[in-house]
Each structure stands twice: as C-alpha cells, then as structure tokens.
C-alpha positions as CSV (number, residue, x, y, z in Angstrom):
1,M,-5.7,17.0,18.9
2,R,-2.4,17.3,21.3
3,I,-1.5,14.4,22.7
4,A,1.0,13.6,25.6
5,M,2.7,10.2,25.7
6,L,5.1,9.4,28.2
7,A,7.2,6.6,27.3
8,T,10.4,4.5,27.0
9,P,13.2,6.8,24.6
10,P,11.9,5.1,21.7
11,V,15.3,3.6,20.7
12,G,16.2,-0.2,20.6
13,A,13.8,-3.4,19.4
14,H,11.7,-3.8,22.7
15,G,8.5,-4.0,22.9
16,W,8.0,-0.8,24.8
17,A,10.5,1.3,22.4
18,S,8.9,-0.1,19.1
19,Y,5.4,0.4,20.3
20,A,5.9,4.3,21.1
21,R,8.4,5.0,18.1
22,D,5.4,3.7,15.3
23,L,2.8,4.7,16.8
24,I,3.8,8.5,17.2
25,T,4.9,8.4,13.8
26,A,1.3,6.6,12.5
27,L,-0.4,9.5,14.6
28,A,1.7,12.2,13.2
29,Q,0.4,11.1,9.7
30,R,-2.9,11.2,10.7
31,G,-2.8,15.3,12.2
32,S,-2.5,14.8,15.9
33,E,0.6,16.5,17.9
34,I,2.8,14.2,20.0
35,V,4.2,16.1,22.8
36,L,6.3,13.3,24.1
37,I,7.7,13.1,27.8
38,T,10.6,10.4,28.3
39,S,13.1,9.2,30.6
40,S,16.7,11.0,30.9
41,D,18.5,8.5,29.5
42,A,17.0,9.2,26.2
43,P,19.0,10.7,23.4
44,P,19.3,14.6,23.1
45,T,17.1,14.8,20.4
46,V,14.9,12.2,18.7
47,D,14.3,11.6,14.6
48,L,10.1,11.5,15.2
49,P,7.4,14.1,14.4
50,V,7.0,15.1,17.7
51,A,5.8,19.0,18.9
52,G,7.6,18.6,22.0
53,Y,10.2,16.0,23.2
54,H,11.7,16.2,27.2
55,R,13.7,13.9,29.2
56,L,12.5,13.9,32.8
57,L,11.6,11.0,33.9
58,P,13.6,7.9,35.8
59,S,14.7,5.1,33.6
60,I,12.5,2.1,33.3
61,T,14.5,-0.1,30.9
62,P,16.7,-1.2,33.3
63,P,14.5,0.4,36.1
64,V,16.8,2.5,38.4
65,R,17.0,2.7,41.9
66,W,13.7,3.6,44.5
67,L,12.1,3.8,40.6
68,N,8.4,4.9,42.3
69,L,9.3,7.1,44.5
70,R,11.2,9.1,41.5
71,L,8.2,8.4,39.5
72,L,5.8,10.2,42.3
73,A,8.6,12.9,42.1
74,A,8.3,13.6,38.3
75,R,4.7,13.8,38.5
76,Y,4.6,18.0,39.1
77,A,7.0,18.6,36.3
78,V,4.9,16.2,34.0
79,S,1.7,18.1,35.4
80,R,3.3,21.2,34.0
81,L,4.3,19.9,30.6
82,V,0.6,18.5,29.4
83,R,-1.3,21.6,30.5
84,E,-2.2,22.4,27.0
85,C,-2.5,18.9,26.1
86,D,-6.0,17.5,25.1
87,L,-5.2,13.8,27.0
88,V,-2.2,12.0,28.5
89,H,-1.3,8.2,27.3
90,I,0.7,6.3,29.1
91,S,2.7,4.1,26.7
92,A,5.2,2.1,29.2
93,E,2.7,0.9,32.4
94,P,5.0,1.9,35.1
95,F,4.6,5.6,34.4
96,A,0.8,5.3,35.0
97,I,1.4,6.9,38.6
98,C,2.9,10.4,36.6
99,A,-0.1,10.9,35.5
100,P,-1.9,14.1,36.6
101,A,-5.3,13.7,37.7
102,D,-7.0,16.4,35.7
103,K,-6.4,15.2,32.4
104,P,-8.1,11.4,30.7
105,L,-5.8,9.1,30.7
106,I,-5.2,6.3,28.1
107,V,-3.0,3.5,29.1
108,T,-1.9,0.7,27.0
109,A,-1.5,-2.8,28.4
110,H,1.4,-4.8,26.9
111,G,1.1,-8.4,29.0
112,T,3.0,-8.9,32.2
113,Y,3.5,-5.3,33.2
114,L,0.4,-4.0,34.2
115,P,-0.7,-6.8,36.5
116,R,2.5,-6.5,38.2
117,T,2.6,-3.2,38.9
118,L,-0.7,-3.5,40.8
119,A,1.1,-6.0,43.3
120,G,4.1,-3.9,44.1
121,K,4.2,-1.9,47.3
122,L,2.6,0.8,45.2
123,G,-0.1,-0.8,43.8
124,W,-2.9,1.3,45.1
125,L,-1.5,4.2,43.6
126,Y,-1.7,2.4,40.2
127,R,-5.0,1.1,40.7
128,R,-6.3,4.6,41.5
129,A,-4.6,5.8,38.1
130,Y,-5.9,2.6,36.0
131,R,-9.4,2.9,37.2
132,R,-10.0,6.3,35.8
133,A,-8.2,5.3,32.8
134,V,-9.3,3.1,29.0
135,I,-6.6,0.3,29.2
136,L,-5.9,-0.5,25.2
137,C,-4.9,-3.8,25.5
138,V,-2.6,-5.4,22.9
139,S,-4.6,-8.6,22.7
140,S,-7.5,-10.1,24.1
141,Y,-5.5,-12.7,26.8
142,T,-3.8,-9.2,27.5
143,Q,-7.2,-8.1,28.4
144,Q,-8.2,-11.3,30.6
145,Q,-5.2,-10.8,32.4
146,V,-5.6,-7.5,33.3
147,K,-9.5,-8.3,34.2
148,I,-8.5,-10.9,36.9
149,A,-5.7,-8.4,38.2
150,L,-8.3,-5.0,37.9
151,P,-11.5,-6.5,37.7
152,E,-13.2,-3.1,37.1
153,A,-11.2,-2.0,34.3
154,N,-12.6,-0.1,31.5
155,T,-10.4,-2.0,28.7
156,K,-10.4,-2.0,25.1
157,V,-8.7,-4.5,22.7
158,I,-6.5,-3.0,20.2
159,L,-3.9,-5.5,18.6
160,N,-0.4,-4.7,18.1
161,G,0.7,-3.1,14.5
162,V,3.2,-4.2,11.9
163,D,5.2,-2.0,10.0
164,F,3.8,-3.7,7.0
165,A,6.3,-2.0,4.2
166,K,9.7,-2.7,6.3
167,F,8.7,-6.5,5.5
168,Q,8.4,-6.5,1.7
169,T,11.3,-6.2,-0.8
170,Q,11.3,-5.2,-4.2
171,T,13.1,-8.0,-5.3
172,P,13.4,-11.3,-4.2
173,I,16.4,-12.4,-2.2
174,P,17.8,-15.2,-3.3
175,R,18.7,-18.1,-1.1
176,K,21.9,-18.9,0.0
177,S,21.0,-22.3,0.9
178,A,18.4,-25.2,-0.4
179,A,18.0,-26.3,3.6
180,P,14.7,-26.3,4.5
181,T,14.9,-23.3,7.1
182,I,12.8,-22.6,10.3
183,V,13.4,-19.3,11.9
184,A,12.9,-18.1,15.4
185,V,13.0,-14.0,16.5
186,G,13.1,-12.7,20.1
187,Q,14.8,-12.1,23.4
188,H,16.6,-15.1,24.0
189,K,14.5,-15.6,27.5
190,A,12.2,-18.9,29.0
191,R,8.9,-16.9,28.3
192,K,9.9,-17.2,24.1
193,G,10.1,-20.4,24.1
194,F,13.3,-21.1,22.7
195,H,14.1,-24.1,24.5
196,I,10.8,-25.9,23.3
197,L,12.0,-25.6,19.7
198,A,15.2,-26.7,20.9
199,R,13.8,-29.8,22.2
200,A,11.8,-30.2,19.1
201,M,14.8,-30.1,16.8
202,S,15.6,-33.4,16.9
203,Q,12.2,-35.2,16.2
204,I,11.6,-32.4,13.1
205,R,15.5,-33.7,11.8
206,A,14.7,-37.2,12.1
207,A,11.7,-36.4,9.6
208,V,13.2,-33.9,7.8
209,P,16.9,-34.8,7.7
210,D,18.4,-31.5,5.7
211,V,16.7,-28.8,8.2
212,R,18.3,-25.8,9.7
213,A,17.1,-23.6,12.5
214,V,18.3,-19.9,13.2
215,F,17.5,-18.4,16.4
216,A,18.1,-14.7,16.6
217,G,17.2,-12.1,19.3
218,S,19.2,-10.4,22.2
219,D,21.3,-13.4,24.1
220,S,21.8,-11.1,26.7
221,D,20.9,-13.9,29.2
222,T,23.5,-15.9,28.9
223,A,22.6,-18.5,31.8
224,Y,19.3,-19.2,29.2
225,V,21.5,-19.3,26.0
226,A,23.6,-21.7,27.6
227,S,20.8,-24.3,28.6
228,I,19.6,-23.7,24.9
229,R,23.0,-24.7,23.9
230,E,23.1,-27.7,26.3
231,I,19.9,-29.3,25.2
232,L,21.1,-28.9,21.5
233,K,24.3,-30.9,22.4
234,R,22.4,-33.6,24.1
235,D,20.5,-34.0,21.5
236,G,23.0,-33.7,18.8
237,T,21.9,-30.9,16.8
238,A,24.1,-28.3,17.6
239,D,25.2,-28.3,14.0
240,I,21.9,-27.5,12.7
241,V,21.2,-24.6,14.9
242,R,22.3,-21.2,14.6
243,I,22.4,-19.0,17.6
244,A,23.0,-15.9,15.8
245,G,22.2,-12.9,18.7
246,R,20.9,-9.9,17.4
247,I,21.0,-8.7,13.9
248,S,20.5,-6.0,11.8
249,D,17.1,-4.6,10.2
250,A,18.4,-5.7,6.7
251,D,19.8,-9.4,7.6
252,L,16.2,-9.6,9.6
253,L,14.9,-9.0,6.4
254,E,17.1,-11.4,4.8
255,L,16.7,-14.3,7.2
256,L,12.6,-14.0,7.1
257,H,12.1,-13.7,2.9
258,T,14.6,-16.8,2.4
259,A,13.2,-19.1,5.4
260,D,10.3,-21.8,5.0
261,L,8.9,-21.0,8.2
262,F,8.5,-19.1,11.9
263,A,8.0,-20.9,14.8
264,L,8.4,-19.1,18.6
265,P,6.3,-21.7,21.2
266,A,6.3,-18.8,23.8
267,I,5.0,-20.4,27.3
268,N,3.6,-18.5,30.2
269,T,6.2,-18.7,33.1
270,A,5.7,-19.8,36.9
271,D,6.8,-16.2,38.1
272,G,3.7,-14.8,35.8
273,K,5.4,-13.6,33.0
274,F,3.5,-14.4,29.1
275,E,3.6,-13.4,25.8
276,G,1.3,-10.2,25.4
277,F,1.1,-9.9,21.6
278,G,3.8,-11.2,19.9
279,L,4.7,-8.8,17.5
280,V,7.0,-11.0,15.7
281,Y,4.5,-13.1,14.2
282,L,3.0,-10.5,12.5
283,E,6.2,-9.6,11.5
284,A,7.0,-12.8,10.2
285,S,3.8,-12.7,8.6
286,A,4.4,-9.5,6.6
287,A,7.0,-11.2,5.0
288,G,4.7,-14.0,4.1
289,L,6.1,-16.8,6.5
290,P,3.7,-18.9,8.1
291,V,4.2,-18.9,11.8
292,I,3.9,-21.3,14.5
293,G,2.9,-19.3,18.4
294,T,0.9,-21.1,21.3
295,L,-2.3,-21.2,23.0
296,D,-3.1,-19.2,26.0
297,C,-1.4,-16.0,25.7
298,G,-1.1,-13.0,22.8
299,A,-0.7,-15.2,20.1
300,E,-3.9,-16.2,20.1
301,D,-4.3,-12.3,18.4
302,A,-1.4,-12.3,16.3
303,I,-2.0,-15.7,14.6
304,R,-5.4,-16.9,12.6
305,D,-4.9,-20.5,13.7
306,G,-5.3,-22.6,10.3
307,E,-5.2,-19.8,8.1
308,T,-2.2,-17.8,8.8
309,G,-0.4,-20.2,11.0
310,F,-1.4,-23.1,14.0
311,L,-1.3,-22.8,17.4
312,I,-0.3,-25.5,19.5
313,A,-0.3,-26.2,23.2
314,Q,2.4,-24.6,25.5
315,N,5.5,-26.9,26.7
316,D,5.1,-28.8,23.9
317,P,7.8,-29.7,21.7
318,E,6.3,-33.2,20.3
319,A,3.4,-31.3,18.7
320,L,5.6,-28.2,17.6
321,A,7.8,-30.9,16.0
322,E,5.0,-32.6,14.1
323,T,3.3,-29.2,13.1
324,A,6.8,-27.9,11.9
325,I,7.2,-31.1,9.6
326,Q,3.7,-30.7,8.6
327,L,4.7,-27.4,7.0
328,L,8.1,-28.2,6.0
329,R,6.4,-31.2,4.1
330,D,3.7,-29.5,2.3
331,A,4.7,-26.1,0.0
332,N,1.4,-25.1,-0.9
333,L,0.1,-25.0,2.5
334,R,3.3,-22.8,3.2
335,S,2.3,-20.8,0.1
336,R,-1.2,-20.5,1.0
337,M,-0.9,-19.6,4.5
338,G,1.7,-16.8,3.6
339,A,0.2,-15.5,1.5
340,A,-3.1,-14.9,3.9
341,G,-0.5,-13.8,6.6
342,R,0.6,-11.3,4.3
343,Q,-3.1,-9.9,4.3
344,W,-3.5,-10.0,7.6
345,A,-0.6,-7.9,8.7
346,E,-1.3,-5.4,6.1
347,V,-4.6,-4.9,7.9
348,N,-2.5,-4.9,11.1
349,S,-0.6,-2.1,10.0
350,W,0.6,0.8,12.3
351,Q,-2.0,3.2,10.0
352,Q,-4.9,0.9,10.7
353,V,-4.0,0.8,14.7
354,A,-3.9,4.4,14.7
355,A,-6.8,5.0,13.5
356,R,-8.4,2.7,15.9
357,V,-6.5,4.5,18.5
358,S,-7.4,8.1,17.1
359,D,-11.1,7.2,17.5
360,V,-10.5,6.0,21.3
361,Y,-9.0,9.7,21.7
362,A,-11.6,11.4,20.8
363,T,-14.6,9.3,22.4
364,V,-12.4,9.9,25.7
365,I,-12.1,13.8,25.0
366,R,-15.5,13.8,23.9
367,R,-16.7,12.5,26.8
368,T,-14.5,14.3,29.6
369,P,-16.2,17.2,31.1
370,H,-14.4,20.9,30.5
371,R,-12.5,22.0,33.5
372,G,-12.3,25.9,33.1
C-alpha cells in the first residue's frame, strides 16, 4: 500500500508529532510506502522511512494567520502529490480540509481537536470531509465526543501505541534517594491536572512524611506554572515537589525507573478540552510503574482500573491523595500493578497498533470503487 499522510512535522514531543513519527515507522516496517506531507516549517530532511517528503502545508503548531484559507489554498498541491497513493491519512485533524475528494480518507481523532474544527467558521467543510472518512479514535471517550459532535461519523477505536522498547533498561537504574517518589509527566497546562496533584501533596505528606514528587514536562505556560507554585507555597509543600520542566529522554527513563508511582489527574476544562488518551500513562506502565488517572476522559482506555493502576474522579485531590497513599504503603500492590502495566503496554506497542491501522487501510481501499 502507498499511503499519503498529512501530519505536523514529526519532531518534538507533542501528541500529533509523536503519533505521526511512531506510526510511520511501524507502518514502514510492515511494508507500507508512506508519502509524508507536512508543514513548510518542518526540517528540510526527516529521519524516517518515507517514500516521499513534502513541506507545503501551513503550520498548525502554532497555527499561522489565516490558517483555514491557507489550508484550502494547499489543496490542489496535495491532490497532485497523492495521485499515485491508495489512501490519504490525516493524522492531525485541521489538515482534513486539504484532503482531495477522490481518495479514500482516514482521519485520526486525538481528542479535543475534531469537535473544535466542527465548531469553527468552516465547520461545514470539515463536516463534509469527516462524513466520508473512517475516523480512528484514540480512545473510547474520544469516540463518544466525536459522536456527540458528528453522530453520523464512521468511527473505530484504535488506541495510541507506545514505544515499548524505549522504556526498558538492560540493567536496573540505581535510585539516588530512598524517598518514596511520585512522578507526573506532561505539558504543564490545566487539562493535565498538575494543580490537583499539587493540592493533594499536603495530605500525602501527612501520611508518608518523606514523600517526594517530580513534575516534568513543558513549562511554557508560565501563568499556570506560577499557580502551581502558589499552591505548593500555600500548603507548605514546595520543598518536596520539584518542577523539573522539559527533560531529556534519558532523564525521563531514569525518572520513571526510580519512582514509585505515576499520577496525572487530568480534567475536562470549561472550554471543552479533555485528555484524549494520555500516552504518558502507557509509557509509565511500560517502565513498570503503577499509574493513577481520571475517569471521564481517554485515560479510561490507557489504564486498566484495579489492574495496572487506578482511575479516580476528576477534580478530587482527596481521592488522589488516598489512592497515592494506598500505593505508597503497599510495595506488593505496586509490584503487581507495575508488572501488569508492562504486559498491557506491550500489547499496545506501535507494532500492534500499525497492524490494526493497516487492517483498516486494506478494508477501506477494498471497499472504495476504482476510479479509472
């Protein structure tokens, strides 16, 4: 199969980029030829097994001025580039209105983004594209939200994959401290719920006096980070929580392998944003950590409640604290959940995900009438 993929530049740590990068690599290993069409701000070359690499789309990370008009203007060029392809896969939802009408279409829905494109001024154009596509939803919760926004959508749930091997180590990484450690990883923004964990730390400390926590990830939202620091200062826990900012892959691996549990209490925000899946939960599971996430979001598919970790109510620092205390006090429970998490993550490796996506490709191509 020759697949055209419209994606954000496959560099960086954000969800769109990592999804495209990892899926392309896994699909190529299965023998698919991938023509990658990305934005003009992408690097001139890309270290991926692609059959073609074209930089012509407007940037959506961050979005450029007059984005939708520029997307429409790019449609003719995209049509020419995909002429010899069997199918078009949109891996970042705003690119959907660039898709030519004469090719089978797949769109990945990552969470917030697809419903938001329908709500814009050109929502009718997106609606027309989505109606003829098979929409791959990265979680059951994302599928529910897509169906609310577009009841007639043809959807299929294929969970995000994890680079399982990346989170394994050949030899154990020695701990630098014996202190029980909670780790949270993700872009520091309200949807991720770092402020909820910050509020829970005083209760956790009361039960586990030597506890420590590390918050890692992009801290570019300085106002939000400042609000977290204010919570920690108010509660007298600033001395036990390190806001590490963005860290290297090597440091992330060390952090996950020397912590005791992973917690990210994601929330659905008032402006309609939600955690579409939460790949970090699977990454932590791949490293053998028990995980804590929240109900009513994509974490419900990333975490097997009671088996690889626990799902708690959103916006509930008391429930978060109680669950974290339970895990920190029970080494056997942490060990069992960590082992189950590794097995769960391996089932959802990118190789497995690529096989599921390839099956969808084959079915869509087979059902599409040949245009002579």
